[in-house]
Wavefront OBJ file of the C-alpha trace (Angstrom):
o trace
v -5.276 22.454 -13.273
v -4.630 21.070 -9.795
v -2.094 22.701 -7.251
v -0.587 21.847 -3.761
v -3.603 23.347 -2.308
v -5.716 20.910 -3.560
v -3.736 18.069 -1.907
v -4.909 16.680 1.921
v -1.845 14.836 3.249
v -3.673 12.374 5.609
v -1.552 10.311 8.259
v -3.489 7.596 9.903
v -2.079 7.322 13.335
v -2.399 4.715 16.174
v -0.358 5.170 19.298
v 2.146 6.752 17.317
v 2.944 10.035 19.081
v 6.732 8.964 19.125
v 6.629 8.441 15.103
v 4.437 11.886 14.921
v 7.341 13.851 16.751
v 10.047 12.507 14.514
v 8.295 12.537 11.055
v 5.327 15.347 11.211
v 8.027 17.986 11.276
v 9.162 17.269 7.621
v 5.475 16.919 6.352
v 4.830 20.061 7.901
v 7.938 21.965 6.683
v 7.775 20.910 3.196
v 4.212 20.333 2.278
v 3.503 23.853 1.508
v -0.210 24.644 0.784
v -1.199 21.301 1.189
v -3.757 20.650 3.891
v -2.312 18.232 6.510
v -4.598 15.752 8.784
v -3.900 13.472 11.192
v -6.470 10.496 11.540
v -6.352 9.094 14.896
v -7.492 5.457 15.249
v -8.683 5.801 19.280
v -5.202 6.177 20.368
v -4.485 6.191 24.183
v -0.873 7.761 24.216
v -1.939 11.526 24.370
v -1.273 11.647 20.242
v -4.090 13.953 19.537
v -3.300 16.441 22.433
v 0.414 16.166 21.417
v -0.548 17.228 17.760
v -3.044 19.924 18.900
v -0.315 21.728 21.003
v 2.613 21.515 18.777
v 1.225 21.595 15.512
v -1.754 23.846 15.299
v -1.820 24.041 11.628
v -2.540 20.447 11.501
v -6.178 19.088 11.622
v -7.135 16.312 13.704
v -9.802 13.828 13.015
v -10.504 11.093 15.831
v -12.061 7.891 14.743
v -14.055 5.997 17.448
v -12.431 2.734 17.383
v -8.795 1.255 16.104
v -10.402 -0.210 12.920
v -6.737 -0.837 11.211
v -5.287 0.566 8.210
v -8.693 -0.004 5.897
v -11.122 1.114 8.251
v -9.272 3.895 9.786
v -8.898 5.629 6.152
v -12.506 4.921 5.097
v -13.974 6.323 8.345
v -11.593 9.611 8.107
v -11.566 10.326 4.411
v -15.254 10.808 4.306
v -14.948 14.068 5.832
v -12.205 15.283 3.613
v -13.129 17.673 0.741
v -9.830 17.968 -1.226
v -9.762 16.721 -4.533
v -6.648 15.108 -4.137
v -5.578 12.658 -1.167
v -2.193 11.484 -0.047
v -2.580 8.374 2.420
v 1.037 8.763 4.324
v 2.378 6.489 6.854
v 3.448 8.325 10.166
v 7.028 6.656 9.850
v 7.786 8.525 6.486
v 10.234 11.618 6.010
v 9.248 13.558 3.035
v 11.483 15.927 1.182
v 11.439 19.504 -0.241
v 9.396 19.709 -3.088
v 8.136 16.194 -3.261
v 4.525 17.222 -3.947
v 5.131 19.324 -6.837
v 5.873 16.292 -9.181
v 2.982 14.798 -8.023
v 0.907 17.565 -9.069
v 2.756 17.982 -12.517
v 1.542 14.394 -13.144
v -2.062 14.633 -12.303
v -2.091 17.647 -14.587
v -0.285 16.001 -17.263
v -2.245 12.986 -17.685
v -5.976 13.166 -16.866
v -6.786 9.534 -16.894
v -3.971 9.298 -14.007
v -5.979 8.235 -10.635
v -3.204 6.916 -8.387
v 0.604 7.865 -7.935
v 3.125 6.523 -5.885
v 6.852 8.477 -5.255
v 9.991 6.830 -5.107
v 10.326 5.362 -1.342
v 13.462 4.714 -0.255
v 14.802 3.085 3.297
v 14.868 5.717 6.198
v 17.530 3.564 7.705
v 19.562 2.977 4.733
v 18.845 5.723 2.483
v 20.832 4.484 -0.722
v 18.604 1.756 -0.733
v 15.022 1.291 -1.724
v 12.573 0.647 1.131
v 10.505 -3.127 0.935
v 7.225 -1.577 0.845
v 6.446 -0.188 -2.557
v 10.257 0.624 -3.779
v 9.904 2.207 -7.285
v 6.237 1.007 -7.907
v 4.478 -2.304 -7.703
v 3.501 -4.924 -10.258
v 1.665 -8.342 -9.715
v 2.112 -11.906 -11.375
v -0.614 -14.013 -12.797
v -1.212 -15.880 -9.295
v -1.642 -12.557 -7.458
v 2.008 -12.515 -5.824
v 3.016 -8.583 -5.693
v 6.500 -7.658 -6.265
v 8.080 -3.788 -7.205
v 10.903 -2.356 -9.167
v 13.833 -2.048 -6.923
v 12.355 -4.964 -4.682
v 11.586 -8.667 -5.518
v 10.905 -10.664 -2.598
v 13.927 -10.249 -0.360
v 16.092 -8.753 -2.856
v 16.413 -5.168 -2.162
v 18.158 -2.877 -4.817
v 20.364 0.283 -4.334
v 18.973 3.309 -5.974
v 21.546 4.401 -8.321
v 18.813 6.528 -10.352
v 17.909 3.491 -12.460
v 14.226 4.352 -11.732
v 13.771 8.275 -12.039
v 11.116 7.672 -14.105
v 7.570 8.327 -14.776
v 5.671 5.030 -15.626
v 2.485 3.289 -15.618
v 2.566 0.478 -12.586
v -0.249 -1.783 -11.348
v -0.170 -0.992 -7.642
v 1.102 1.883 -5.424
v 2.189 1.639 -1.818
v -0.189 2.224 0.885
v 2.931 3.547 2.834
v 2.545 6.862 0.354
v -0.370 6.734 -1.617
v -1.908 9.495 -3.893
v -5.395 9.352 -5.224
v -8.087 11.293 -6.548
v -10.622 11.860 -3.969
v -13.293 11.162 -6.320
v -11.940 7.637 -7.587
v -11.510 6.707 -4.012
v -15.046 7.467 -3.412
v -16.216 5.747 -6.744
v -14.502 2.475 -5.493
v -16.017 2.636 -1.994
v -12.766 3.097 -0.515
v -10.844 0.382 1.169
v -12.126 -3.532 1.890
v -12.507 -3.399 5.706
v -12.147 -7.074 6.228
v -8.862 -6.590 5.213
v -7.907 -4.637 8.548
v -4.292 -4.041 7.359
v -1.879 -5.227 4.542
v -2.619 -5.822 0.812
v -5.543 -3.332 0.705
v -3.877 -0.959 -1.455
v -3.348 -3.586 -3.958
v -6.949 -4.541 -3.781
v -7.893 -0.829 -4.395
v -5.560 -0.467 -7.243
v -6.760 -3.541 -8.831
v -10.085 -2.308 -8.640
v -9.154 0.915 -10.111
v -7.180 -0.906 -13.120
v -10.408 -2.810 -13.748
v -12.554 0.498 -13.965
v -9.954 1.652 -16.448
v -8.340 3.911 -13.983
v -4.298 4.713 -14.541
v -1.810 4.100 -11.670
v 1.867 5.763 -12.191
v 5.033 6.261 -10.531
v 6.912 9.066 -10.387
v 10.527 9.025 -9.622
v 11.176 12.502 -9.290
v 9.508 12.737 -5.898
v 11.260 10.615 -2.932
v 10.251 9.859 0.510
v 11.837 7.771 2.922
v 9.998 4.998 5.060
v 11.276 3.316 8.399
v 8.947 0.274 7.469
v 7.486 -2.182 10.065
v 6.629 0.608 12.368
v 3.063 -0.854 13.066
v 3.926 -4.859 12.393
v 7.513 -5.687 11.860
v 8.186 -7.664 8.609
v 9.233 -10.531 11.023
v 6.024 -10.783 12.851
v 3.750 -13.810 11.888
v 0.508 -11.731 12.034
v 1.806 -9.754 9.267
v 2.756 -13.054 7.321
v -0.892 -14.170 7.908
v -2.838 -11.092 7.040
v -0.126 -10.793 3.627
v -1.282 -14.292 2.673
v -4.835 -14.196 3.623
v -5.386 -10.769 2.004
v -3.577 -11.550 -0.958
v -5.900 -14.536 -1.853
v -8.776 -12.399 -1.066
v -7.574 -9.794 -3.681
v -6.960 -12.476 -6.069
v -10.238 -14.396 -6.161
v -12.129 -10.813 -6.266
v -10.501 -9.346 -8.994
v -8.722 -11.854 -11.443
v -10.235 -11.612 -14.956
v -10.238 -15.336 -15.775
v -9.150 -19.030 -15.118
v -10.021 -18.471 -11.201
v -10.004 -22.123 -10.691
v -6.526 -22.772 -12.198
v -4.808 -19.501 -10.687
v -6.398 -19.981 -7.388
v -5.353 -23.530 -7.015
v -1.782 -23.110 -8.284
v -1.630 -19.969 -5.965
v -2.797 -22.365 -2.778
v -0.052 -24.726 -4.104
v 2.672 -22.301 -3.952
v 1.548 -21.009 -0.974
v 1.954 -24.415 0.640
v 5.430 -24.696 -0.565
v 6.255 -21.258 0.996
v 4.807 -22.841 4.208
v 6.985 -25.899 4.492
v 9.958 -23.824 3.498
v 9.427 -21.966 6.601
v 9.064 -25.049 8.668
v 12.263 -26.619 7.046
v 13.724 -23.359 8.158
v 12.634 -23.893 11.833
v 10.248 -21.062 11.643
v 6.957 -23.099 12.772
v 5.223 -19.705 13.581
v 5.478 -18.722 10.067
v 4.245 -22.207 9.031
v 1.068 -21.611 11.100
v 0.449 -18.368 9.923
v 0.393 -19.308 6.435
v -2.233 -22.431 7.715
v -4.325 -20.022 9.373
v -4.422 -17.535 6.576
v -5.710 -20.377 4.108
v -8.219 -21.592 6.880
v -9.478 -17.838 7.052
v -9.531 -17.594 3.079
v -11.814 -20.532 2.930
v -14.106 -19.273 5.969
v -14.487 -15.823 3.985
v -14.771 -17.564 0.325
v -18.668 -17.060 -0.066
v -18.308 -13.457 0.757
v -15.388 -12.825 -1.402
v -17.210 -14.774 -4.538
v -20.342 -12.535 -3.870
v -18.120 -9.334 -4.210
v -16.528 -10.899 -7.037
v -19.600 -10.948 -8.900
v -20.595 -7.445 -8.465
v -17.020 -6.303 -9.726
v -15.935 -5.177 -13.259
v -12.790 -7.613 -14.639
v -10.487 -6.553 -17.049
v -7.958 -8.764 -18.820
v -3.776 -8.817 -19.164
v -3.231 -7.484 -15.456
v -0.210 -9.108 -14.735
v 3.530 -8.178 -15.577
v 4.706 -11.815 -15.373
v 3.596 -15.206 -15.559
v 5.086 -16.335 -12.153
v 7.250 -14.297 -10.130
v 7.957 -17.404 -7.811
v 9.347 -19.123 -10.752
v 11.529 -16.188 -12.192
v 13.244 -15.604 -8.690
v 13.270 -18.833 -7.321
v 14.107 -21.101 -10.396
v 15.630 -18.777 -13.041
v 17.588 -16.676 -10.271
v 16.307 -13.347 -11.430
v 16.863 -11.162 -8.974
v 15.881 -7.692 -10.384
v 13.047 -6.092 -12.338
l 1 2 3 4 5 6 7 8 9 10 11 12 13 14 15 16 17 18 19 20 21 22 23 24 25 26 27 28 29 30 31 32 33 34 35 36 37 38 39 40 41 42 43 44 45 46 47 48 49 50 51 52 53 54 55 56 57 58 59 60 61 62 63 64 65 66 67 68 69 70 71 72 73 74 75 76 77 78 79 80 81 82 83 84 85 86 87 88 89 90 91 92 93 94 95 96 97 98 99 100 101 102 103 104 105 106 107 108 109 110 111 112 113 114 115 116 117 118 119 120 121 122 123 124 125 126 127 128 129 130 131 132 133 134 135 136 137 138 139 140 141 142 143 144 145 146 147 148 149 150 151 152 153 154 155 156 157 158 159 160 161 162 163 164 165 166 167 168 169 170 171 172 173 174 175 176 177 178 179 180 181 182 183 184 185 186 187 188 189 190 191 192 193 194 195 196 197 198 199 200 201 202 203 204 205 206 207 208 209 210 211 212 213 214 215 216 217 218 219 220 221 222 223 224 225 226 227 228 229 230 231 232 233 234 235 236 237 238 239 240 241 242 243 244 245 246 247 248 249 250 251 252 253 254 255 256 257 258 259 260 261 262 263 264 265 266 267 268 269 270 271 272 273 274 275 276 277 278 279 280 281 282 283 284 285 286 287 288 289 290 291 292 293 294 295 296 297 298 299 300 301 302 303 304 305 306 307 308 309 310 311 312 313 314 315 316 317 318 319 320 321 322 323 324 325 326 327 328 329 330
């Protein structure tokens, strides 16, 4: 039986001293018995000395370089032995007793390998937060969406998702995973650098018969966009490129058809940005596709080594449901 003593809360940091000063106190105050780590990606803003001075119970791990989210966690988690890992963004405020429902779920369902709590918006606490909301799903063309957030439509939290259910992916903003499963999957794909790597991880977990769950009785508040704003073209580039990588690596069948349709839908999205007089986002998608083609041989080689499992998607096309059928909620 797991207890909170079995949890390692690992906060990845890069020049986030201000965020640590603001949000680390809630983690320390409300994570009773859990071991707390700050994994630092070669910060130059005094983050490590700040944590050592003001939070002596927090252990720091110093990575040699800023390898982004994926490599940063891969490098730091190899030193951690606690059986349950919580990968927590530095811009998250946790709440009292947030860990107990998570431990209870791991104990109640031995197949559960990954868990996400309810993620609300720190800046507007009655609403879900964009990154993860109330648990993630994916359509047949690899587009991710969440309960509580589909594209730019974000729901108010009225308790409609205070449940515990199976999901397809958990947000990397606050992701619990069994240490043994993380290592079994060889961690994150470091070629992603940042964004979508948690969806790839969860998809690989699904394909090896591990279960991801959402636990709506545990709540955290996420600022979001603290590293890269949602309005940053680089974020658009990484999201589109890495999503294509994830689809090709992990989908079960009809790879050619799914990929062709997906690329066409991406093209429509790109020209939509152009018609909205947002050329930087148009070029971000074009660069994402160019990078995808450049890395396609490597991704196909990975695909051959990975197991596949059918019936992963929750809906045929979330793009069709949202933009054509005008279905705005899960």
